[in-house]
N, C-alpha and C positions, 0 to 999 in steps of 0.2 A: 516967222515961226517955222520951225522944222518939225516934221512928223514923219515917222516911218510908215511903210505900207502895213506892217503888222499892227501898229497902233490904230491906223485907220480902219482896218478890218474888224477890230473889236468894237467899233462904235455903231450904234443904231442910227439909221437915216430916217428922218421924219420930215414930211412935207408940210410946210407952214400953211399952204393954201387950204388944205382940208383936214389937217391934223393927223393924217394917216401915217402909220408906221410902214415904211417901205422895206425894212429889213437891214441886213448888214452888207457892206461892200463885198462884192465877189471879184471885182476887177478894177483896174485903173488904166485909163487910156491916155497916152501921151504922144506928142509929135516927136518922132525920132530925130528929126533934123534940128528942131529948135529946143528940144528937151522941155517943152512946156506941157503941163497937164491939160488935156482937153476935157476930161470929165471922169465920172465914176460910173460903174455899172452895178446895179442891184438886181436881185431876183425879181422876175415878174410876178404878177398875181397868181392865184391858184388857177389851175387849168382843169379841163375835163379829164376823164379817165384815160383816154387814148391820145390826148394832145400833150406835147412836150411844153413845159413852161418856158416862155421867152423872157429874156432879160431886158431891163430898162436902162437906157443910157441917160445920165444926168449931166448936162453940160456944166463946165466949170463956173460959168457966170451965174448959174442958178444956185450955187452954194452960198448961203447967207452967213453961217457961223459954224465953226468947228469947236465943240465944247469937250469937256472931259469924258462924257459918256455918249453924247449924241452929235450928229451932224444935221443941221437944219438947212433944208433946201426949199426953194420956192418954185414949184411946178404948177402952172395953171393949165386948166383944160385936162382932157383925158391923157393918161400916160401912154406914150407911144413906144411900142416895141421896136428895137432897131432891126433894120433889114441888113442882109450881108453887105459889108462895105465894099463899094467899087474902088478902083485904084484912086489914090490921092483923096480918099474920103473915109472917115472912120465913124461908123454908126450913124450915118446920115449927117455928120457934122464935118463941114469942109475944113481940111487942114490949113488951107490958105487964110482962114479967118483967124482973128486974134494974133496976128503976127506983128 
């Protein structure tokens, strides 16, 4: 199945674990050397008045189904906000994985 980033961006991401709507995709993370998609980034939850909202990284292996209007993902446990990626590591997800 081929799908463009613009098409992905228009779909709502829903977590199957708790039924929560995570929002729409704001970024796509891929490995530039293998051209494999590592995951998606959605906006984080609501934050306080002075705190910036942090984004949530969804690893590719957590994507269950891409439908016409929604993307179903399975994220168990609390959603973790990504920390700034160190070298050879994107959103806490090692590039050397899934090769």
